[in-house]
C-alpha positions as CSV (number, residue, x, y, z in Angstrom):
1,M,89.5,25.9,122.1
2,I,90.0,29.6,122.3
3,I,87.9,31.6,124.8
4,K,87.7,35.3,124.8
5,R,87.3,37.6,127.8
6,R,85.0,40.4,126.7
7,D,82.0,41.0,128.9
8,F,81.0,41.5,132.5
9,I,79.4,38.1,132.4
10,C,81.9,35.4,131.5
11,R,81.2,33.3,128.5
12,A,82.6,29.8,128.4
13,A,81.8,26.6,126.4
14,A,82.2,22.9,127.3
15,S,85.7,22.0,128.3
16,G,86.7,25.6,128.4
17,A,87.6,28.0,131.1
18,V,88.2,31.7,131.4
19,L,88.6,34.4,134.1
20,T,86.1,37.2,133.8
21,L,88.1,40.4,133.4
22,P,85.9,43.4,132.6
23,G,87.7,46.6,131.7
24,F,87.1,48.1,135.1
25,L,87.3,45.1,137.4
26,T,90.4,43.2,138.5
27,G,92.0,41.3,141.3
28,C,91.2,39.8,144.6
29,G,93.3,40.4,147.6
30,V,94.6,39.1,150.9
31,Q,93.8,40.9,154.1
32,Q,94.2,40.3,157.7
33,A,90.8,39.1,158.9
34,T,89.5,38.4,162.4
35,T,87.4,35.3,162.1
36,M,84.6,34.1,164.3
37,A,83.1,30.6,164.1
38,D,79.4,30.7,163.2
39,P,77.3,28.3,165.2
40,I,75.6,25.4,163.3
41,P,71.9,26.2,163.0
42,E,69.9,24.4,165.6
43,N,68.0,22.7,162.8
44,P,69.6,23.7,159.5
45,F,66.9,21.8,157.5
46,L,64.1,23.8,159.0
47,D,65.9,27.0,159.9
48,W,67.6,27.6,156.5
49,F,65.5,25.7,154.0
50,G,62.1,24.9,155.5
51,V,62.5,21.1,155.1
52,D,63.1,18.6,157.8
53,E,65.7,15.8,158.2
54,A,63.1,13.1,157.5
55,T,62.2,14.7,154.2
56,T,65.9,14.9,153.2
57,L,66.5,11.3,154.1
58,R,63.5,10.3,152.0
59,V,64.8,12.2,149.0
60,M,68.3,10.7,149.4
61,S,66.7,7.2,149.5
62,E,64.8,7.9,146.2
63,L,68.0,9.4,144.7
64,T,70.0,6.2,145.3
65,A,67.2,3.7,144.6
66,N,68.9,2.4,141.5
67,G,72.3,2.2,143.2
68,A,75.1,4.8,143.8
69,D,78.8,5.1,144.3
70,A,78.3,8.6,145.5
71,A,75.3,11.0,146.0
72,D,74.6,14.4,147.5
73,L,71.9,17.0,147.9
74,Y,73.1,20.6,147.6
75,F,70.7,23.1,149.1
76,Q,71.3,26.8,148.4
77,H,69.7,30.1,149.4
78,T,71.4,33.3,148.1
79,R,70.3,36.9,148.4
80,N,72.2,39.2,146.0
81,N,72.2,43.0,146.1
82,S,73.8,45.6,143.8
83,L,73.9,49.3,143.5
84,A,75.4,51.7,140.9
85,L,76.1,55.4,141.5
86,E,76.8,57.5,138.4
87,G,77.1,61.2,138.4
88,G,76.0,61.3,142.0
89,V,72.7,59.5,141.2
90,I,71.7,55.9,141.8
91,S,71.4,54.6,138.3
92,D,70.7,51.0,139.2
93,A,69.6,49.0,142.2
94,K,68.8,45.3,142.2
95,T,68.0,42.5,144.7
96,D,67.4,38.9,143.7
97,I,67.0,35.7,145.6
98,Q,68.0,32.3,144.4
99,Q,66.9,29.1,146.2
100,G,66.8,25.5,145.3
101,V,68.4,22.1,145.6
102,G,70.7,20.1,143.2
103,L,70.6,16.3,143.4
104,R,73.5,14.2,142.1
105,V,74.1,10.5,141.9
106,V,77.2,8.9,140.6
107,I,77.3,5.3,139.4
108,G,80.6,4.2,137.8
109,E,81.4,6.7,135.0
110,Q,77.9,8.0,134.8
111,T,76.4,10.9,136.7
112,G,72.8,11.8,137.0
113,Y,71.9,15.3,138.0
114,A,68.7,17.3,138.5
115,F,67.6,20.4,140.4
116,T,64.4,22.1,141.5
117,E,63.5,25.4,143.0
118,D,60.5,23.9,144.7
119,L,61.6,22.4,148.1
120,T,58.4,20.5,148.7
121,L,58.7,16.7,149.0
122,P,56.9,15.8,145.8
123,S,59.0,18.1,143.7
124,M,62.3,16.9,145.3
125,L,61.3,13.3,144.8
126,A,60.5,13.9,141.2
127,A,64.0,15.5,140.7
128,A,65.6,12.5,142.6
129,R,63.9,10.0,140.2
130,A,65.0,12.0,137.2
131,A,68.6,12.0,138.4
132,S,68.6,8.3,139.4
133,A,67.3,7.2,136.0
134,V,70.8,7.6,134.5
135,A,71.9,4.1,135.3
136,A,71.6,1.2,137.7
137,G,74.3,-0.2,140.0
138,S,74.8,-1.9,143.2
139,K,72.1,-1.2,145.7
140,V,73.2,0.9,148.6
141,A,71.6,1.8,152.0
142,A,70.7,5.4,152.3
143,P,71.8,7.0,155.6
144,Q,69.4,6.8,158.5
145,A,70.4,10.1,159.9
146,F,72.8,13.0,159.1
147,A,75.8,14.1,161.3
148,S,76.6,17.7,161.1
149,K,80.3,18.7,160.6
150,E,81.6,21.7,162.5
151,M,81.2,25.0,160.6
152,G,84.5,26.6,159.5
153,D,85.9,30.0,160.5
154,M,87.3,31.4,157.2
155,Y,84.7,34.1,157.2
156,S,81.9,35.4,159.4
157,T,79.7,38.5,159.8
158,K,78.2,40.0,162.9
159,L,75.8,41.8,160.6
160,P,74.7,39.6,157.7
161,W,74.3,41.4,154.3
162,A,70.7,40.4,154.2
163,D,70.2,42.8,157.2
164,V,72.2,45.7,155.7
165,G,70.0,48.4,154.1
166,V,70.7,50.8,151.2
167,N,70.8,53.6,153.7
168,Q,73.9,52.0,155.2
169,K,75.6,51.5,151.8
170,M,74.9,54.8,150.2
171,P,77.3,56.9,152.4
172,I,80.1,54.6,151.3
173,L,79.4,55.0,147.6
174,K,79.0,58.7,148.0
175,S,82.3,58.9,149.9
176,V,84.1,57.1,147.2
177,E,82.8,59.5,144.6
178,D,83.7,62.6,146.6
179,K,87.2,61.3,147.3
180,A,87.9,60.6,143.6
181,R,86.7,64.1,142.5
182,S,88.8,65.8,145.2
183,L,92.0,64.1,144.2
184,E,92.3,65.4,140.7
185,P,90.5,68.3,139.0
186,S,90.8,66.6,135.6
187,V,88.4,63.9,136.7
188,E,85.1,64.4,134.8
189,K,83.1,61.3,135.7
190,V,83.1,58.8,138.6
191,S,81.1,55.6,138.7
192,V,80.8,53.5,141.8
193,Y,79.5,49.9,141.7
194,W,78.5,47.9,144.8
195,A,77.6,44.2,145.2
196,D,77.0,42.0,148.2
197,S,75.5,38.6,148.8
198,D,74.4,36.4,151.7
199,E,74.6,32.8,150.7
200,R,73.7,29.7,152.8
201,V,74.4,26.2,151.6
202,M,73.7,22.8,153.1
203,I,75.2,19.6,151.6
204,A,73.8,16.2,152.6
205,A,75.9,13.3,151.4
206,L,75.4,9.6,151.0
207,D,77.9,8.9,153.8
208,G,75.6,10.6,156.3
209,S,77.7,13.8,156.6
210,L,76.0,17.2,156.7
211,V,77.8,20.4,156.0
212,T,76.3,23.9,156.5
213,D,78.1,27.1,155.4
214,R,77.1,30.7,155.4
215,R,79.2,32.6,152.9
216,P,79.2,36.4,152.8
217,M,80.6,38.3,149.8
218,T,81.1,42.0,149.0
219,R,82.7,44.0,146.2
220,L,83.2,47.7,145.6
221,T,84.5,49.2,142.3
222,V,85.3,52.8,141.3
223,L,85.7,53.7,137.7
224,V,87.3,57.1,137.0
225,T,87.2,59.1,133.7
226,A,89.5,62.1,133.3
227,K,90.0,64.6,130.5
228,K,93.0,66.8,129.5
229,G,92.3,68.9,126.4
230,E,90.8,66.5,123.9
231,E,92.4,63.4,125.4
232,V,90.3,61.1,127.6
233,Q,91.5,58.3,129.8
234,S,89.9,56.0,132.3
235,G,91.0,53.7,135.1
236,Y,89.6,51.7,137.9
237,S,90.2,49.9,141.1
238,N,88.1,47.6,143.2
239,I,88.2,45.6,146.4
240,A,86.4,42.4,147.3
241,A,86.2,40.0,150.2
242,R,84.1,37.6,152.2
243,E,83.5,40.3,154.8
244,E,80.9,42.5,156.4
245,I,80.2,46.2,156.0
246,S,82.7,47.2,158.8
247,W,85.5,46.0,156.5
248,Y,85.0,49.2,154.4
249,T,87.3,51.3,156.6
250,E,88.3,54.9,155.7
251,E,91.9,53.7,155.0
252,R,90.8,50.9,152.7
253,L,88.4,53.2,150.7
254,S,91.1,55.9,150.4
255,E,93.7,53.5,149.0
256,M,91.2,52.1,146.5
257,V,90.3,55.5,145.2
258,Q,93.9,56.7,145.1
259,E,94.8,53.7,143.0
260,A,92.0,54.3,140.5
261,V,93.0,57.9,140.1
262,D,96.7,57.1,139.8
263,R,96.0,54.4,137.2
264,T,94.0,56.9,135.2
265,M,96.2,59.9,135.3
266,V,99.5,58.1,134.5
267,L,98.0,57.1,131.1
268,F,98.2,60.7,129.9
269,D,102.0,60.4,130.1
270,A,102.3,56.8,129.0
271,R,104.0,55.9,125.7
272,R,103.8,52.9,123.4
273,V,106.7,50.5,123.0
274,A,108.2,49.0,119.9
275,A,107.0,45.5,119.2
276,G,109.3,42.5,119.5
277,E,110.8,39.9,121.8
278,M,112.0,41.4,125.1
279,P,112.3,40.7,128.8
280,V,108.9,41.0,130.6
281,I,108.5,41.6,134.4
282,L,105.2,40.5,135.7
283,A,104.3,42.8,138.6
284,S,103.2,41.3,141.9
285,G,99.5,41.0,142.6
286,A,97.3,41.3,139.4
287,S,99.8,39.4,137.3
288,G,98.4,36.4,139.0
289,I,95.9,36.3,136.1
290,M,98.8,34.7,134.1
291,L,99.2,32.0,136.7
292,H,95.5,31.4,136.9
293,E,94.6,31.4,133.3
294,A,97.6,30.0,131.4
295,I,98.8,27.6,134.0
296,G,96.3,27.0,136.8
297,H,93.4,25.6,134.7
298,A,95.8,23.1,133.2
299,M,96.3,21.7,136.7
300,E,92.7,20.9,137.3
301,A,92.2,17.2,137.3
302,D,89.4,16.9,134.8
303,F,91.4,18.6,132.1
304,N,94.3,16.1,132.8
305,R,92.1,13.0,133.0
306,Q,90.6,14.0,129.6
307,G,94.1,14.5,128.2
308,E,93.4,18.1,127.3
309,S,96.1,19.6,129.6
310,I,99.7,19.7,128.7
311,Y,100.4,18.5,132.3
312,A,98.6,15.2,131.9
313,D,101.0,12.4,133.0
314,M,103.6,14.9,134.3
315,I,103.2,14.4,138.1
316,G,106.7,14.2,139.6
317,E,108.3,15.9,136.7
318,K,110.2,19.3,136.7
319,V,108.0,22.1,135.2
320,A,109.8,25.1,136.5
321,E,113.0,26.3,138.2
322,Q,113.5,25.1,141.8
323,F,112.5,28.4,143.3
324,V,109.0,28.2,141.9
325,T,106.2,27.0,144.1
326,V,102.5,27.3,143.1
327,V,99.7,26.8,145.6
328,D,95.9,26.8,145.6
329,Q,94.6,27.5,149.1
330,A,91.0,28.1,150.1
331,S,91.9,28.5,153.8
332,I,92.8,32.2,153.7
333,P,90.5,34.1,156.0
334,G,88.2,36.6,154.3
335,E,89.5,36.1,150.8
336,R,87.1,36.2,147.9
337,G,88.1,32.7,146.9
338,A,88.1,31.4,150.5
339,L,85.9,28.4,151.5
340,N,85.3,26.4,154.7
341,Y,84.1,23.5,152.7
342,D,83.9,22.9,148.9
343,D,80.6,22.4,147.2
344,E,80.8,18.6,147.8
345,G,81.1,19.0,151.5
346,V,84.9,18.3,151.6
347,K,87.0,20.4,154.0
348,A,88.8,23.0,151.9
349,G,92.5,23.7,152.5
350,R,95.9,24.0,150.8
351,T,97.1,22.1,147.8
352,V,100.7,22.5,146.6
353,M,100.5,22.0,142.8
354,V,104.1,22.8,142.0
355,E,106.7,22.5,144.7
356,D,110.3,23.6,144.2
357,G,109.7,23.4,140.4
358,V,108.2,19.9,140.5
359,L,104.6,19.1,139.6
360,K,103.1,17.6,142.8
361,S,99.3,17.5,142.5
362,Y,96.3,18.4,140.4
363,L,93.2,19.9,141.9
364,H,90.6,17.2,142.6
365,D,86.9,16.9,143.4
366,R,85.5,13.7,144.7
367,I,85.0,12.2,141.3
368,S,88.5,12.8,139.9
369,A,90.1,11.8,143.2
370,K,88.4,8.5,143.0
371,Q,89.5,8.0,139.4
372,Y,93.1,8.8,140.4
373,G,92.9,6.7,143.6
374,L,93.6,9.8,145.7
375,T,92.0,11.9,148.4
376,P,89.9,14.9,147.3
377,T,91.7,18.3,147.6
378,G,88.5,20.1,148.5
379,S,88.4,21.6,145.0
380,G,84.8,20.6,144.0
381,R,83.0,23.8,143.1
382,R,79.8,24.9,141.4
383,E,78.1,28.1,140.5
384,S,74.8,27.2,142.1
385,Y,72.5,24.3,142.8
386,K,71.7,24.3,139.1
387,F,75.1,22.9,138.2
388,M,77.2,19.8,139.0
389,P,80.5,20.4,140.8
390,M,83.9,20.1,139.0
391,P,87.6,20.7,140.0
392,R,88.2,24.4,140.3
393,M,90.7,26.9,141.8
394,S,90.0,29.0,144.9
395,C,92.9,31.2,145.9
396,T,95.8,30.5,143.5
397,F,99.3,32.1,143.9
398,M,103.0,31.6,143.5
399,E,105.0,31.7,146.8
400,N,107.9,34.1,147.4
401,G,111.2,33.5,145.7
402,P,114.8,34.3,146.7
403,H,115.2,37.7,144.9
404,A,114.3,41.3,145.7
405,R,112.1,43.3,143.4
406,E,114.9,45.7,142.8
407,E,117.2,42.8,141.7
408,V,114.6,41.7,139.1
409,I,114.4,45.2,137.7
410,E,118.2,45.7,137.7
411,A,118.5,42.5,135.7
412,V,116.7,44.0,132.7
413,D,118.5,46.2,130.2
414,R,115.4,47.0,128.1
415,G,112.0,45.5,128.7
416,I,108.6,46.2,130.3
417,I,106.8,45.7,133.6
418,C,103.1,44.5,133.2
419,E,101.0,45.8,136.1
420,T,97.3,45.7,135.2
421,Y,95.4,43.8,132.5
422,T,92.2,44.2,130.4
423,N,91.1,41.8,127.7
424,G,92.7,38.6,126.6
425,Q,92.3,35.1,125.4
426,V,93.6,31.7,126.4
427,Q,93.7,28.3,124.8
428,I,93.2,26.1,127.9
429,G,94.7,22.8,126.7
430,A,97.9,24.1,125.2
431,G,98.1,27.2,127.4
432,D,98.6,29.7,124.5
433,F,97.6,33.2,125.6
434,T,97.3,36.8,124.6
435,F,96.8,39.5,127.3
436,H,96.4,43.3,126.9
437,V,98.2,45.3,129.5
438,K,96.5,48.5,130.5
439,N,99.1,49.9,132.9
440,G,102.8,49.1,132.6
441,W,106.3,50.5,132.8
442,L,109.4,50.7,130.6
443,V,112.6,49.5,132.0
444,E,115.9,50.8,130.6
445,G,119.4,50.1,132.0
446,G,117.9,48.4,135.0
447,K,115.7,51.3,136.0
448,V,112.0,52.2,135.6
449,T,112.0,55.1,133.2
450,A,108.4,55.7,131.9
451,P,104.9,54.5,131.9
452,V,103.6,52.5,128.9
453,K,100.2,51.7,127.6
454,D,98.4,49.7,124.8
455,V,100.7,46.7,125.2
456,R,99.9,43.1,124.2
457,I,101.8,40.1,125.4
458,T,101.6,36.7,123.9
459,G,103.1,33.3,124.8
460,N,102.4,29.9,126.3
461,G,101.6,29.3,129.9
462,P,103.6,26.1,130.6
463,E,106.6,27.6,128.7
464,L,106.3,30.8,130.7
465,L,106.4,28.8,133.9
466,K,109.5,26.9,132.8
467,R,111.3,30.1,131.6
468,I,110.9,32.2,134.8
469,T,114.5,33.1,135.8
470,M,113.8,35.3,138.9
471,V,111.1,35.3,141.6
472,A,111.0,38.2,144.1
473,D,110.0,38.0,147.8
474,D,106.9,40.3,147.4
475,A,104.1,37.8,146.8
476,R,100.6,39.2,147.3
477,L,97.0,38.4,146.3
478,D,95.4,41.1,144.3
479,T,92.4,42.7,146.1
480,G,89.4,42.8,143.9
481,G,86.6,40.9,142.2
482,W,88.0,38.1,140.1
483,T,85.4,35.7,138.8
484,C,86.4,32.5,137.0
485,G,84.4,30.8,134.3
486,K,84.6,27.2,133.3
487,N,82.2,25.0,131.3
488,G,79.6,27.8,131.6
489,Q,79.9,28.2,135.4
490,S,81.2,31.2,137.2
491,V,82.7,31.2,140.7
492,P,84.6,33.8,142.8
493,V,88.4,33.3,143.1
494,S,91.5,35.0,144.3
495,Q,94.9,35.0,142.7
496,G,98.4,36.5,143.1
497,I,102.0,36.3,142.3
498,P,105.3,37.9,143.4
499,T,107.3,40.0,140.9
500,V,108.8,37.5,138.4
501,L,111.1,37.8,135.4
502,V,110.5,36.1,132.1
503,P,113.7,36.8,130.0
504,S,111.9,36.8,126.6
505,M,108.3,37.3,125.6
506,S,106.5,38.5,122.5
507,V,105.4,42.1,123.0
508,G,103.1,43.9,120.6
509,T,100.8,47.0,120.4
């Protein structure tokens, strides 16, 4: 199935996945974050969701009345805020609140799922009965009490986003606009987009475990439009993290704005390249989209169990050169894709999918792990309480290799460097892809000679992974607002890659 990346909201169908890549949004980066452990709410049932433990136990009992191999209640409360500054004027301002509980019961190969926004006992019991009606199995004893797990420290805020007013955000947006205009007289228009959210989740499982997590998120984007004569060009940059308002330092804002202006102005001098097969260098950072889309999804366990992934039945086999290691790691403090626990209440951490060129592991949720006879990798994720969890990526990247960036460039007689990306499409099972490169560079005689634009690269993800001949030592996660879509669900992710060389790819315009 081919899925196209076109709009701000990702569009995906069953068994498909795609990474949302709007024309002015990209990346999600790594930063040094000081973490503080949040205390577990004294009574998370009452403090966060207005229900008590006895009510939750009663609902769990009803949910598992027909039997269960696994069951959980996923409570969620999220407050989202957004602002748009265009031409110095606020053009849009929104706040929405989402609250509810998702109820899941698993019996053998069958899963029952229901949700409700009404957290009263009658409504939750009705949802529990609807979910449990899917099948009958061995009777189980519901837990008599819940034991809270320690909250993680991958992110924390002294000032929650729910307590930050528009008056505290506006100076940041206005500062970004002023910086962009001051850097280049050709800049005609500056648009600044802000988003933040304060999310609380509580996961009560059949085994009596209770997980609570408070997840902050923020993203800031600047879109710059410049004009020289009759020619108009635009570029963008954005930054995103699970951080608080103090994360927006003067230095971080200045770097973002400078990047947006530079990406825009270089397009006036950029040239087109002749189509054909040629060496392609994937620049560090944003080129992680190739790793995520064309390779990473194929390593999610559900695609492999269903036989849709080219990597099905390839555990233990060589899939790349020995200097290639690919990792999915939720335990990176402050990252957009970071998680203390996944959405099934499993401690999130680090999963090495490819180690020294050998396929080592898929990404598993509880269900796929049981089917494979393995331990979950903490990769069960869902968009909200309205959806069932499934195996998903969090922060996906390739580790450093043995080469220097300069060595990679010197190895190319004539080729291109791909730096930032816009639209594209991916065929998940086979891994065939097409990506459009917005910013890139021409390499001639082992040297970077000129900027290029309007480039399209096509290929196959698993083949690309096998054909990588050089990996540099400059790996980084791209700082920005990547959002991954799969089976109609969107979740925040991070991704990155070092500079890598693919000796031959199809390049078009």
